N, C-alpha and C positions, 0 to 999 in steps of 0.2 A: 620456326624453330628448326635449326639444323640437327639438334639433339634434343632428347627429352629434357624437360625442365620440371622442377618440383612444383606440386600444386601451390605451395606457399609463394614461390616466386611468381607464378602466373597470376595468382590473386593480387600480389603487390603491383605487378605491371598493369593490371586491369583496374587499379584504383580510380574511381571516378567515372568509369565507363558504364553506359547503359547496356550496350551489347558488345560482345566480343566474338571474333572468329579465330579459331586456332587451326594452324596448318603446320604439320611436321614434314620436312623434306625427307623423302625416302619411304614415306608411309603411303601405300596404295589403297588403304581401306579406312583410314581415320580411326585407328584403334587407340584411343586415349582413355584414361580413367576419369571420365567426365563427372562422376559423382564426387570424387575427391576434389576436383577442380571447382565444382559448384560450392562445395563446403568452404573452400578457400576464397571464393569470390561470390558471396551471397548477394542475391538481387540482380546479378548480371545475367542477361540472356546469352547463352553460349551456343555457338555453332561450331561443329568440327568439320573441316574440309579435308580433302586428300587430293592426290594427283588427278583423279578422274572426275572430281566434283564439277568442274567447269568444262571438261573435255571428255564427253562420254565415248564409249567404244564405237558407236555408230555415227559419230559426228564427222563433219568435213575436216576439221582440224586434226582429229585423231588419224584419219586416213592420210592426210598430207604428211604428217610426221612419220607414219609407217612407210610411205613411198620414199621419203627422203632418206631415212635410215637404211632401208633395204638397198637403195641405189648406192649409198655410201659403203655398205657391207660388200656389195658386189665388186665395187672398184677396189676396196681394200684387199679382198681375196685375190683379185687378178694381179694387183701390185705385189702382194706377198709371194705368190707362186712364180711370178716373173723374176722376182729378186732372189728366189731360192730354188732354181731349177733342179738342184741336187735332191730335193725332197722326192722327186719322181723315181730316184734310184733306190729309195728306202721303202716306198709303198706306192701303189697306183694312185695317181692324182687324177682320177676320172671325174665324170660329171657329178656323181654322187658325193665324192669327197669334197669337191668344190662347193656343192650346195650345203653340205654339213657345216662348212666354214661360214657360208653366207647366213645360214640360220642362226648360228651361235653369235656371230658378230652383230647381226641385225637385231637380235634380242637384247644384247648388251647395250647397244646404242639407243634403241627405241625406248626402253624403260628408263634410261637416264634422261633422255629428252622429255619423256612424259612427266617425270618428276620436276624437271626444270620448268617446263611449260606451266605446270600447276602453280609453281611459285610466282612466275612472271604474271600470270593472269590475275592472281590475287593482289600482288604488289601494285599493279597498275590500275586496279579498280577504283574509280573516283568515289565510290560510295563510302569508303572508309575515311573517317576524319583523321585517324592516326594509325601509323604503321610502325611496328617494332620488329626488328630483325635480330634474332639471337643466333650468332654464328657458333659453329662447333669446331671440331678438329679437322674435318675434311675441307678440301679446297673448293668444292663445287659451288657452294652458295657464294663464297667470296668472289669467285671468278664471274659468276652470273651477274651479281649485283654491280660490281665495279666495271663490267664491260658494257653496261647499259647507261648511257648519259642521262636518259630520262629518269632513272632511279637515283643516280648520284646527285641530281639537282632537285629532287622532290623534297620540299620542306616538310612534308608529313612524316617522312621516314626518319626514325631514330635507330641507330645500330648499337649493338653491344654484345656481350657474351655472358650469359647467365647459366652456363653449363654446370652440370653436377660434378664435372671433373676439375680438380684444382689445376692440373697441368694445362688443360684447354683454356681455362680463364687466364692463366699466367702467360700463355703464348699469344693471346689475342692481340695485345698492343704491338708485338713484334710483327705479326702477320699483316696488320693494317699498315704499319710503317713500310714493310717490304712492297706491298701493293702500290703504295703511293710513290715510292722511289722508282718503280717501274713505269709510272705514269708521267710522261714528260709534261703534259699539260693537264692539270687536274680538272680543268673545266671541260675537257674533252677526253675522257678515258679511252684507252685503246680497246680494240677488239680482243677476243679471247686468245688469238694467236700470240699476243704479246706475253702471255703467261706460259707458253709452252717451254718445257725444259729443253735444254740443248740436246739435239738428237745426235747420238754418236753414230759414226760410220762403223759398220760391222767389219770385222777382220777375219782372216783365214782361221785363226784360233777359235773364234766364235762358232763358225760353221762346223769345225771339227768337233767341238764340244757338243753341239746339238746332235750331230750325226751319231756320236758315241752314245748319247742318251737314248736316242730312238732305236739304235741297234741293240741296246740292252733289254728292250721290251720283249717279253716272251710269255707264253702261257703253257706250262707243261700239260700233257694229256692227263685227263682224269679218268677214273674207272668207277663203275658202280656195280652192285651185285647183280642187277638184272639187265646189264648192258647187252648180254648175249641172248636174251630172251627173244626168240624169233617172232613172237607175237606182239612185241612192244617196240615199235620204232623209237629211236632216240630223237627228241626234239628239245628246243629251248624256248622258254617264255621270257621275254625281256620286259622288265617293269622297274619301278623306282618308287621313291618315297613321296609321290604325289598323292596326298590324302583324298583328293576328289575321285581318284581312279583306283586306289589300292584295293578296296573291297571287291570291286568288279574284277580286277586282275587276279586276285587270290582265288575268287570263285572259279574263274576261268582255268587257272592252274590246277585246282583240285579236281575238276571234272575232266580235264585233259589227261591227268595222271591215271584215270581209270583205264584208258586205252593206250597210252603212250608212256614211255620213260621220260619224264620231264625234268630238265634242269631249269631252275629259276635263276636268271641272270639279273642280279640286283645292281642296276646301273649307278644309283646314288641314293643317299639317304641313310638314316640310322637303321641298322639291321633289326633293331628291336621293333620297328614299325611293321616289318614283315612278320615277325613272330607274333606280335599282337593281333595282326589281321588274320593269321592262320588260326590262332586260338579262338578269336571271336567267331570265325566262320564255322567252327566245329564245336562250339560250346554246348550245343544241344544234342550232340551226337554221342553215342556210346563209344567207349574206347576201341571196340572191335568193329565198328562200322566201317564201311568202305571209305567214307570221307575222312574219318580219323586216321585210318591207315595211310590214305593218300597224303594227308598232312604230315605224317611222320616221315614218309619217303621224301617229300619236298624239303623238309627241314634238313635232311641229310644230303640233299643235292642242290642246295642253294649256293650259288657262286657269287660271292661279294666281290665286285670289281673295285678294289681299293683305290683310294685317291692316287693321283698321278705320282709316281716315284721319281720326281724331278728334283735334283739338287739345286741349291741356290745359284751356283755358278752357271748351271744350264739355263735357269730362268734369266739371269743377267745376259748370258750370251744370246739367247733368243730375242730378248728385248732389243739388243743392238741391231740384230737382223731385221726385226719387225719395224723399228723406228727408221732404219735406213730405207726400207720399202715405203713407209708411210710419208717420208720426206718428199717423195716424188708424187704421191697421190693426194695428200692432205691439202696442200695450198689451193688446188683447183676446187676441191670440195668446199672448203671454207669460203672461197670467193663466191661460189654458186649459192651458198646459203647465207650470204651476208645480211639479208633482211630477215632471216629466221634465227633470232637470238638463241632460242632454246635448243634447237637441233645443232646449230653451229657450236655452241658452248659445250653441248654434250659430247660431240665428236672430239673437240679439242681436249676436254678433260679426260675422256676415255683413252685417247691415244697417248697422252702424256702420263697417264696413271697406270691402269692395269689391263688394257685391252689386249696386250701381248699375251697375258696369262690365259685369256679366253681362247685365243687362237692356238697357242701351244698345247693347251689341255685337250682340245679337240683333235689335233694332229696326233698326239700321244695316245688318246683313247681309240682313235681309228686304227692305229697300229696294233694296239692291244686286242681290240675286238677282232681284227682280221686274223691275228695269230690264234686266238681262241677258236674261231670258226674253222680254221684249217686243222687245228689239233683235234677238235672234238668230232668233226664229221657229222654234224646233225643232219637229219633228213629234212628238217624244216625249222624255221624260227617263227615264233608268234610274238607280236608286239602289242602291248597295252600298258600305258597310253602311247599314241603315235607321235603326238606333237612335241614331246620333250626332246630337245636336241641331243642329249646324252643317250636317249633311247634310239632316236631315229638313225643315228650313225651305224647301228647294227645292221640296218638294211643294206647299206653300202658294203659293210664288211662281209655280210652273207653273200651278196652278189659276187664279190671278188673271190669268195670261196666256192662259188657255184652252188649255193644253198638257197632254195626258194623260201620266200617269206610271205606271211599274211598278217595284215594289220587289223586288229579288232577294235572297233569304236563303239563302246557301250553308251556313250553320250550321243545325243542327237544334234550333231553340229551342222550348221549350214554356212554358206559362203558370205552371208551378210557381214560377218566379222572378218575384217581383212587380214588378221594375223593368225588365223588358223593355218595349219600346215597342209600342203598338198601331199599326195600319197606316192611315195617312191617304192613301196612294197609291191610284190608281184600280184598279190590278191588282197582283198579287204572283206571284212565281215561287218554288215551293217544292220540297222534296225528294220527297215522296210523298203519297199520299192521306191517310195518317195525319195529317200536318202540315197539310194543307189543311183537314181537319175540325177540328183543334185551333185553327187560325187563325180559322175561322168562329165557334167557340164563345167564344173568349177574346181574340182580337186585333182584332176589329172589322171583318173583311172577309168578305163572303159567299163561299161555296164556289165559286159560278160565276164569281167574279172571280180565282180562283187557277189558275195554270198549273202542272201537275206536270211538272217537267223533270229532277229529280235535283239534283246539286250539283257546282259546279266545285271545291269543296274536297274532297269525298268522291268523287273521280274515279278510275275504274278506268284504270290506265295503258294506253295504246295497245299492242296486240299482246301483252297480258299473258298469260304462261304461268306457271301456279302453281309448278311445280317449278323452272323456270329462275329465277323471281323469288326463291324461297326460297334456292337455291344462291348467287345473287349477294349477297343480303342477309346470309347467314351469313358469306360471305367478307369483307364489309365490317365485320362485327362480330368478325372474327378467329376464326371457327369453321370448322373443316375438315370434310371429308366423313366422317371417322371420329369426330367429336364427337357426343355423344348428342343426341336431339331436344330442342327448346326449348319451354318454357312461358313465356309473356309475361304480366306483370301490370302494366298501366298503372294507377298509383295516382291518387287524386282528393283534393282538399282536403276534409278533414272533421275533426271533433274527434279528438284523438290517441287517445282511448279506443277509438273505433270503427275508425279507420285501423289502429291497432296490432293490434286483434283480427283483422281481415281478413288483414293481412300475416302474422301468426303462423299463422293457419289454413292459408294457402296454402303457406307454408314447410314446415310439418309434413306437409302432404299430399304434397309433392314428396319430402321426406326419407324418407317411409315408403312410397314408391311401389313399391319392390322391384325396380326396374330403372333403368338409367342414364338420366338426364335432367338438363337444366339449367333453372334458373329465372332470368329477368331481370325485375327490377322497373324500371319506367320512371316516374320521378317526374313529376308534373304541373308545368307551367311556373310555376304560382302557389305551389307548395310551396317551402319555404326549407331552409336548411342544417340547422335543427333537425329538420325532418321526415325528411330524408335520414339524419341521425345516428340517429334512432330506428329506422328500417328496418335500418340496418347493425347496430345493437345486437341487434335481434330475430334477424337471421340468425346472428350470433355466438352468442347464447344457445341457439339451436336447433342448434348445431354444423353450420351450413350453409355456411360460408365457401368450401368447395371446390366447391360446385355452384350456389350462389346468388350473384348479383351485381346491382349497380345500374348501369344504363346511362343516361348523361346525353345521349346523342346523338340521332339521328333516330328518332322514334316510327314512322315508315314502315318503317325497316329492322328495328326490333324486331318489328313486326307481320308483315312479309313473311318474316322468318327463322323465325317460330314455327310450331309444330304446333297449338297451341291458345292462345287469348287469353282471360284471365280478367279480367272488368271488373265494376265496381260499377254506376255510372250514367254512365259515360263514353261520349262519341260515338265513341271508338275501337272500340266494338262494331260500328258501321256501317262504319268504315274496314277492320276485319278481315273483315267479311262481303263487301265488294266485292272483297277480295283472296282470297276463297275459303278463309279460315282458319276452323277450328272456333272457336266462341265459347261460353263459359259465363259466366253472371252469378253473382257472389258477393255475399252479403249476410248480415245478422244476422237470425235467425229472428224473425218477427213484425214486422219493420220494413218500411216502404214507402219507396221511393226516387223522386226526381223523374221519372226516366225508367225505365220497366219494359222494358228491352231484352230480357228473356227472353220477354215476350209479343210484342214487336214482331218479333223474329227467330225465335221458336218454338224456343228452346234452353233447356237446364236452368238452374235456379237452385239454387246450393249454399249451405247454411247451416252445414255441419259439415265437419270434416276428412275423415271417411269419405266423405261425398258428393263432396267435391272430388277426393279421390284416385280414386274410382270413375269420375268423368267424365273425368279426365285419362287414366286407363288405357284407357278405351274409345276415346277420341280417338286415342291412339297405336296402338291395335290396328286400328280400323276406318276411321280417316280421315274422309272426307266422309260415310260411311254411319253414323257415330255419331250419337247424339242431339244432340250439339253441332255437327253439320254444318249447313251453311246452304243445302243444295240446295232445300229447300221455300221458303225466303225468296226464293231466286233465281228460282224458277219463278213466284212471285207478283209479282215486281217486275223483269221483264226489262229495263225501261227504265234500270235502274241499272247494267246490265252491257254496254250497247251503245255506250258512248262518244258518245252522241247528245245530251249535255246542252246543248252550245252550239248545236247545230242547232235543238233544241226552243226554246231561249231566243230565237233569232233569229226563229223562227216566231211566238213569243208577241209579240215587239216589232212584227212586221208586223201582227198582229191588233190591237194597241193603236193603231197608226197608222191602220188602216182604221176603227176605231171612232171615232177623232177626238174632237171636243168632245162629240158626242152620247153617247159611251161613258163620259164622266167621271161620277163619283159626285156626287150632289146633296149640298149642305152638310148637310141634315138627316139624311143617311145615314152621316155620318162618326162615328167613335167619340167618346164624350163626354169622354174624357181621353186624354192621350198615353201612358198606361201600360196594360198588359194588365189586363183585368177578369176575375178568376177567384176562386172561393171559396178562402180561405186554408187551407192544410194544412201543418202542421209536419212536417219530415222530419229524420231523424237527422243528415244531412249538413249 
């Protein structure tokens, strides 16, 4: 499905099927209303796939697409800068600016290729007896399907358009006719280049239009009541509407505001998200508390960086410039990728569609961020999160304004995932020594520029008492004092074969424990209704419905309520450790995983039902004294248990300010690319 279809239409199309797989182009998580579809297709076994279902984050194919799109983004950036040397007269086109473009273009190309790859993998799977393609308004799926001879000749495939939009359905026959008219030999459809729009040559008027647009960018100086307070240096925290990071970023801003005059630079996203996060962070505080007062000041000093103020004529003018540059670079790229239909088609579609908007928006935002940095004269900027391209460009803007920067990473990232971002900031604040060493090896920042502070995301609650926290969490989950002890299993996105194996192993271990116990599975936010349905089926097959359940609520409550947490490669292992819960790692024998939490925490790794059962039994008998206890980890990492994360970050920011311009990194010491550099290794997940 290129677009969402009504459950009734899906049920009609599935008539007579025993099993049905649904895949919607553009959906990275498989978020469909499966209950409504089941009601419309009773008796049909339904699976929902998405772009990563057959190509996981740590697979060889995922890495190959990343490498191909990164190289394409680098070549496009070089071609654009060569074709528009006048850009350098408007703003410094230094290494950082180039890498900002590479990051943004690389992201746009990669995720388009990933979605196309997901469609191709499914369409070519011989396990399906019948394949139905419902086209939509966009051209991507049309181009992908009709550029692949193996698909146009496949007798299993039926095409049509069952869109909810009348206009889309009405235009469908015309689109098919146009595609066939462009195909000289219908038995051998052309490659995607045949569908490229005519690339106009840019003219002097286009260049002048774009120059005027960029020259109009400016940011007037702002003032605040406490700007002249000699005890409060002015800094900026750059963040955005990334919900995975927002709570951590807001907590960071609130505690920085205690010691500094903080402007929140809201790079993108609905401003209400920031307001909601501030409100939630202070909901338990009295109005006159330090945090509540800090929140009030932050609200008054939040700078929303509005969407690019680019007129339609300027977009059109830049498109002509961009397409002229790409006319020189694209043919060689497409020729190199002639055997990779997904990446090749993604590049062709992006270049002829909206990739010029991605490039122009970054150039415009770089100009705006630089003007802001020069106007405000901040003593330092803090970034959280780092990886977002519209956040990361502020490091380049700050460097051009001679303002030092520090990147705060509250998540525990490692270089096993090839699309994490390298560090262009002058300093970074990380969870532990393990990650500081990881960042030196693969993220491009020396160990002596990393401050080990802990994490505002993996934060031990103030006044935490283990037994009290367990009782309160069990109460919120509806478990009373007489209910049996709890085993928690946070699941992770991985191929069904492996996820089902681990789920069944744990369910069997609990079922044969020989004592009362309950098991709660907590699905990962990226898992969809099909994944949850498989877990439910396994529980039922193992006769575990009475003692095993699936919890969709708070992962914090599930961890706090548990006696032992069983994880594969999830960061919940660390969340459990700081709450003094026993932890064991589960995995498939002989397989390696992106994060080896058994080694980081010093806890057992279980590969069989017997091993899992024994570890659970020991944890219930011995508690923190068991092999799955985390006392040794706690002794080695006392800073993770003292609630001093924000104090250490404030100290780090003071150090950055003291270092000033002299402490900034030299251009030649910055990473060569905006992505992590690590030898590739394929993992089962």
